[in-house]
C-alpha positions in Angstrom: -25.3 -26.3 -2.3 -22.8 -28.3 -4.2 -20.2 -27.3 -7.4 -18.7 -29.0 -10.1 -16.7 -28.6 -13.3 -16.0 -30.5 -16.0 -12.6 -31.4 -17.1 -10.8 -34.0 -19.5 -14.2 -35.7 -19.9 -15.1 -36.1 -16.4 -17.2 -34.2 -14.4 -16.2 -33.5 -11.0 -18.7 -32.7 -8.0 -17.5 -30.7 -4.6 -20.3 -30.9 -1.7 -20.0 -27.5 -0.4 -17.6 -24.8 -0.4 -15.6 -26.0 2.1 -14.5 -29.1 0.2 -14.2 -27.1 -3.2 -11.8 -24.8 -1.0 -10.0 -27.9 -0.1 -9.9 -29.4 -3.1 -8.2 -26.3 -4.7 -5.4 -26.2 -2.4 -2.0 -26.9 -3.8 -1.0 -30.2 -2.3 -0.2 -29.7 1.4 0.5 -32.5 3.9 -1.9 -31.1 6.6 -4.7 -31.5 3.8 -3.9 -34.9 3.5 -3.8 -35.9 6.9 -7.6 -33.9 7.5 -8.5 -36.5 4.4 -9.8 -33.0 2.4 -7.2 -32.7 0.1 -7.4 -33.5 -3.7 -7.6 -36.9 -4.4 -5.3 -36.0 -7.9 -4.0 -33.3 -9.6 -6.7 -33.6 -12.3 -9.3 -33.0 -9.5 -7.5 -30.2 -8.1 -7.3 -28.3 -11.1 -11.5 -28.5 -11.6 -11.4 -27.1 -8.1 -9.8 -24.5 -8.8 -11.7 -23.8 -12.0 -15.3 -24.3 -10.0 -13.5 -21.6 -7.7 -12.4 -19.0 -10.5 -16.0 -18.9 -11.3 -17.3 -17.8 -8.1 -18.3 -14.3 -7.0 -16.3 -13.2 -4.6 -19.5 -12.0 -2.3 -20.4 -15.5 -2.3 -17.9 -16.0 0.9 -20.3 -13.0 2.5 -23.2 -15.3 2.2 -21.8 -18.4 2.9 -19.7 -19.4 6.3 -17.4 -22.0 5.9 -17.0 -22.2 10.0 -20.7 -21.8 11.5 -21.4 -18.3 12.7 -23.4 -19.3 15.8 -20.4 -21.6 16.8 -17.4 -19.3 15.6 -16.4 -15.9 17.2 -14.2 -15.5 14.4 -17.0 -16.1 12.1 -18.5 -13.6 13.9 -15.7 -10.9 14.0 -15.3 -11.6 10.1 -18.9 -11.3 9.1 -20.0 -8.4 11.4 -16.9 -6.2 10.9 -17.2 -6.4 7.0 -16.5 -2.9 5.6 -19.2 -3.1 2.8 -18.2 0.5 1.3 -14.7 -0.8 0.7 -15.5 -3.7 -0.6 -17.9 -2.5 -3.3 -15.1 -1.5 -5.9 -14.5 -5.4 -6.3 -18.2 -7.0 -5.3 -18.8 -7.7 -8.6 -15.8 -9.6 -9.3 -15.7 -13.5 -9.3 -12.6 -14.9 -7.4 -11.1 -15.5 -10.7 -11.5 -12.0 -12.0 -10.3 -10.5 -8.6 -6.8 -12.3 -9.4 -7.0 -10.9 -12.7 -8.0 -7.5 -11.1 -5.0 -7.7 -8.6 -2.9 -8.8 -11.1 -3.1 -5.8 -13.2 -2.0 -2.1 -13.3 -5.0 -0.9 -11.5 -4.0 -2.6 -8.1 -1.6 0.0 -6.9 -0.4 0.4 -3.4 -3.1 2.8 -2.6 -5.7 1.2 -4.0 -4.9 -2.2 -2.2 -4.9 0.0 1.2 -8.4 1.7 0.6 -9.5 -2.0 0.3 -8.2 -4.2 3.0 -11.4 -3.7 5.1 -13.2 -5.2 2.5 -11.8 -8.1 1.9 -12.4 -11.3 4.3 -9.9 -14.3 4.9 -11.8 -16.3 3.0 -11.6 -14.4 -0.1 -8.2 -13.9 -0.1 -7.5 -17.6 0.7 -9.6 -18.3 -2.1 -7.6 -16.0 -4.5 -4.5 -17.4 -3.5 -5.1 -20.7 -4.7 -5.4 -19.7 -8.0 -2.3 -17.8 -8.2 1.3 -18.9 -8.8 4.2 -18.3 -6.6 5.2 -15.1 -9.3 1.8 -14.0 -8.5 1.7 -14.2 -4.6 4.7 -12.0 -5.2 3.9 -9.7 -7.6 0.6 -8.5 -5.6 2.4 -8.5 -2.1 5.0 -6.2 -3.2 2.3 -3.9 -3.9 1.4 -3.7 -0.4 3.0 -1.6 2.5 1.9 -1.6 5.7 4.0 0.5 7.9 3.4 0.6 12.1 5.5 2.2 15.0 5.9 1.8 18.5 9.7 3.2 18.7 10.4 3.5 15.7 9.0 2.9 11.8 8.4 -0.6 10.6 7.3 -1.5 6.8 8.8 1.6 4.9 9.5 0.7 1.2 13.0 -0.6 0.6 13.3 -1.8 4.4 13.8 -5.1 5.9 13.4 -5.6 10.0 15.2 -8.6 12.0 13.6 -9.7 15.0 16.8 -10.1 17.1 15.6 -14.0 19.1 18.3 -14.0 21.5 16.7 -17.5 23.3 18.7 -19.4 25.8 17.9 -23.3 26.7 18.2 -22.0 30.6 16.9 -18.2 30.7 20.2 -17.6 31.6 20.9 -13.1 31.3 24.5 -13.8 30.4 23.5 -16.2 27.8 20.4 -13.9 26.6 23.0 -10.8 26.6 25.9 -12.2 24.7 23.3 -13.2 22.0 21.6 -9.7 22.0 25.1 -8.2 21.6 26.2 -10.3 18.7 22.7 -9.7 16.7 23.2 -6.1 17.6 27.0 -6.1 16.1 25.3 -7.2 13.3 22.8 -4.8 13.1 19.7 -7.1 13.9 16.9 -6.0 16.5 15.1 -3.5 14.8 11.6 -5.3 14.7 12.2 -6.5 18.0 14.2 -8.0 20.7 12.0 -10.8 21.2 12.9 -13.3 23.7 11.3 -17.1 24.2 11.2 -17.9 27.8 12.2 -21.5 28.8 10.4 -20.7 32.3 6.8 -20.3 32.6 7.0 -18.1 35.7 5.6 -14.5 36.2 8.7 -13.6 38.2 10.9 -15.1 35.5 9.5 -13.0 33.2 9.1 -9.9 34.7 13.0 -10.2 35.4 13.4 -10.5 31.9 11.3 -7.8 31.1 13.2 -5.6 33.3 16.7 -6.6 31.8 15.2 -6.2 28.0 13.9 -2.8 29.0 17.4 -2.2 31.0 19.3 -2.6 27.8 17.3 -0.8 25.4 16.8 2.4 27.8 20.5 2.4 29.0 22.1 2.4 25.5 18.8 4.2 23.8 18.4 1.7 21.1 15.7 2.4 19.5 13.3 -0.5 19.4 11.2 -2.4 21.6 11.2 -5.6 23.3 8.9 -8.3 23.8 9.2 -11.9 26.5 7.1 -14.2 24.0 5.0 -15.5 26.5 1.1 -16.3 27.4 -1.1 -13.5 27.4 -2.6 -14.0 31.0 1.3 -14.0 32.1 1.8 -10.4 30.7 -1.2 -9.4 32.1 0.1 -10.0 35.7 3.2 -8.8 34.5 2.1 -5.4 33.5 -0.1 -5.4 37.2 3.1 -6.1 38.6 4.6 -2.7 37.3 7.0 -4.9 34.4 7.7 -2.7 31.6 5.8 -4.3 28.9 6.3 -3.0 25.1 4.9 -5.5 23.3 1.7 -8.1 24.4 2.2 -11.6 22.3 0.1 -14.5 21.9 -0.3 -17.2 19.3 -3.4 -17.3 17.9 -5.6 -19.1 14.8 -8.7 -19.0 12.9 -11.3 -20.7 14.6 -12.8 -19.8 18.2 -11.8 -23.6 19.2 -8.3 -23.4 18.3 -7.7 -20.1 20.0 -9.5 -22.0 23.4 -6.8 -24.2 22.6 -4.2 -21.6 23.2 -6.2 -20.3 26.5 -7.1 -17.1 24.8 -10.4 -15.5 23.1 -11.3 -12.3 21.9 -12.3 -10.6 25.4 -9.1 -11.5 26.7 -7.4 -9.9 23.9 -9.3 -7.3 23.6 -8.2 -6.9 28.0 -4.5 -7.2 27.1 -4.9 -4.8 24.2 -6.1 -2.0 26.5 -3.8 -2.3 29.3 -0.7 -2.4 26.9 -2.1 1.0 25.1 -2.5 2.3 28.9 1.1 1.9 29.4 1.8 4.6 26.7 5.3 3.2 26.0 5.4 3.8 22.5 7.4 6.7 21.3 6.4 7.1 17.8 3.0 4.9 17.7 0.8 2.9 19.5 0.9 -0.5 17.5 1.0 -2.8 20.7 0.9 -6.4 20.1 2.8 -8.9 18.5 0.7 -12.1 16.9 2.2 -15.5 15.7 0.6 -17.8 13.5 1.2 -20.9 11.5 -0.6 -23.0 9.1 -1.5 -26.5 10.6 -2.2 -25.6 14.1 -6.3 -25.5 14.0 -6.1 -29.2 12.8 -3.4 -30.2 15.3 -6.0 -28.6 18.1 -9.3 -31.1 15.9 -10.3 -27.2 15.5 -10.7 -26.8 12.1 -13.8 -27.8 11.1 -12.9 -29.6 7.9 -11.8 -26.5 6.3 -8.1 -26.4 4.5 -5.5 -25.3 6.7 -4.2 -22.1 4.7 -7.8 -20.9 4.9 -7.9 -21.3 8.4 -4.4 -19.5 8.7 -6.0 -17.0 6.5 -8.7 -16.7 9.4 -6.0 -16.3 12.1 -5.5 -12.9 10.2 -8.3 -11.4 11.0 -8.1 -11.8 14.7 -4.5 -10.2 14.3 -6.5 -7.4 12.1 -8.6 -6.0 15.1 -5.6 -5.0 17.1 -3.8 -3.5 14.9 -0.7 -5.1 15.6 3.3 -3.8 15.3 4.1 -7.3 14.0 2.7 -10.7 12.8 4.5 -13.6 12.5 4.1 -16.7 10.3 6.3 -19.1 11.8 6.2 -21.4 9.0 7.7 -24.5 8.7 7.8 -24.8 12.9 4.7 -27.6 13.6 6.6 -30.3 11.4 6.2 -31.8 8.3 2.9 -33.6 9.3 1.6 -30.1 8.0 4.4 -29.0 5.5 6.0 -31.9 4.8 9.2 -30.4 2.6 10.8 -27.1 1.2 8.2 -26.9 -1.9 5.3 -27.1 0.3 7.2 -24.4 2.8 7.8 -22.4 0.2 4.7 -22.2 -1.0 3.3 -21.4 2.4 5.2 -18.4 3.3 4.1 -16.9 -0.1 0.5 -17.6 0.3 0.6 -16.1 4.3 2.5 -13.0 3.5 0.2 -12.5 0.5 -3.0 -13.2 2.4 -1.7 -11.2 5.4 -0.8 -8.4 3.4 -3.8 -8.0 1.1 -6.3 -8.1 4.9 -3.5 -5.0 5.9 -1.2 -6.7 8.2 2.5 -6.3 8.8 3.4 -9.4 8.1 7.1 -11.0 8.5 7.7 -14.9 8.5 10.0 -17.3 10.6 11.4 -18.8 7.4 11.9 -22.0 9.3 12.1 -26.3 9.3 11.8 -28.6 11.9 14.9 -31.2 11.4 12.5 -34.2 10.5 11.1 -32.1 7.4 12.3 -32.8 4.2 13.8 -29.3 4.1 17.2 -27.4 4.2 19.0 -24.2 4.6 18.8 -24.3 0.5 15.1 -24.3 1.1 15.4 -21.5 3.5 17.5 -19.4 1.1 15.1 -19.6 -1.4 12.1 -18.4 0.5 14.1 -15.5 2.0 14.9 -14.4 -1.2 11.4 -14.4 -2.3 10.0 -13.0 0.7 12.4 -9.9 0.6 11.5 -9.3 -2.9 8.1 -9.6 -2.5 7.9 -6.8 0.3 8.2 -9.1 3.9 8.2 -6.4 6.9 10.6 -8.8 8.8 12.3 -11.7 9.5 14.2 -13.5 12.4 18.0 -13.5 13.4 19.0 -16.6 15.6 22.4 -16.6 16.3 23.8 -19.1 13.9 20.3 -19.4 12.9 20.1 -22.7 14.7 17.7 -21.7 18.1 19.0 -23.9 20.9 16.1 -23.6 23.4 13.1 -24.3 20.6 15.1 -26.5 18.5 14.4 -25.8 15.1 16.4 -24.1 12.3 15.8 -20.7 11.6 17.1 -17.2 9.9 20.6 -15.9 10.9 22.4 -12.3 11.4 24.0 -13.0 8.3 21.0 -14.2 6.7 20.2 -11.0 7.0 23.3 -9.1 5.9 23.1 -11.2 2.8 19.4 -10.1 1.5 20.0 -6.7 2.7 23.0 -6.5 0.7 21.6 -8.9 -2.4 18.5 -6.5 -2.8 19.7 -3.3 -1.5 17.1 -3.1 1.7 17.7 -0.7 4.9 16.8 -1.2 8.2 14.4 0.9 10.5 15.5 4.5 10.1 15.6 5.2 13.5 17.6 2.1 14.2 20.0 2.8 11.2 21.0 6.1 12.3 21.4 4.5 16.0 24.0 2.2 14.2 25.8 5.0 12.1 26.1 7.2 15.6 27.7 4.4 17.0 30.1 4.0 14.1 28.8 0.6 13.5 27.6 1.3 9.8 27.9 3.7 7.3 25.2 6.0 5.7 24.5 3.0 3.0 23.4 1.0 6.3 26.8 -1.5 5.6 28.7 -2.6 9.0 32.1 -1.3 9.9 34.9 -2.7 11.7 35.8 0.3 13.5 36.1 0.8 17.6 32.6 1.5 18.5 32.1 -2.4 18.3 34.6 -3.3 21.4 33.2 0.3 23.0 30.0 -1.8 23.0 30.7 -4.9 24.1 32.5 -3.4 26.9 29.1 -1.7 28.1 27.5 -5.0 27.9 30.1 -6.6 29.7 29.3 -6.5 33.2 26.3 -8.4 32.1 28.0 -11.3 30.4 29.6 -12.9 33.4 28.6 -16.2 35.0 27.4 -19.4 33.9 25.6 -19.5 30.0 24.2 -22.8 30.8 
């Protein structure tokens, strides 16, 4: 079935729903690389016009990625909640946009609607929205998760403390970790990307992080961001695993390129739940995603990269994760070429994930060969924090020395919290206050607890850091 729209005296034809969605997408280099982007701004507007008239229910009847060939499509269709969808089932994509921007789309209403929405629906409506629309709707959605603290409450913004080291030096990791804690970062998770891929090295890092959290009674959780099969082996060896991490994509073939499928993720989720390490809740998974991963794996089925990204959120939603992080500019300029495209993608991802009921964070980042800089990242940080972002990254100096990309720093978190009056997770905020590191308003204090905390970490700071 084809689609058409008349614009400026010309009739534009779109071969199928995949083509309509791709042509309606705001410009980005990944879709151009795939050969599916709109040929002109006029064609893009015509596609958006046709998409606006499309009934939302169409996405339940026409699969962009074949049902028989893709377990993610089967997950989306078979798991759809028709009762939750009923309040908007009669609407077109354009009508859905208008309703989302109305006063009727309140926080409780959007929470109840989430199980009834498919990734394709939220991707479609996002293509009709300006940046301000994406922000307004996302700001109304709150997704609260718990493990050892409470994340996602209104008026809060958490930080993943990311103390990576190019040689996995314990002293180097601890130095960065201490730096972050003194800046009040780490309430989302203390998460290390290991340089080594061996299970013994992973287990050592897990014990290091767990020992520090336990010894200092830090109300947070740790994660070593390794492949899920490594984490399963670590759990079998009795390692102290809080969160299971995995990068996921929006098609079965993309996940196959990552070495995972739903059955494996089911196994890991069950294993982590069985450890019962969460004091306040059982959200035990941490997922990362990024526009362009399916195209880089030649696994996109001719679907635009933003829609495929939204489909990855269906995978994440299955496991009630503590954290979902779109690593928005990390994959490179082949997929998001400049600051404008990175900013747009970050707002889209946050909007789509939140509408689907996910606790969305963002690694507000870029690679050094993209046409982007720190000013672009400052802009995206403020826009996302205003829109209700659950968490951001905290990297020493914003420059990740292991992954070689530019992210956000501990100071950036202080800046945006001060600018917008945002607090940390309440349990973590209370811990900082007990140590005398912050006041009742969450402002850092130059007090004697700072050297005391450093002294407590000092035995682990000895030795080479490179």
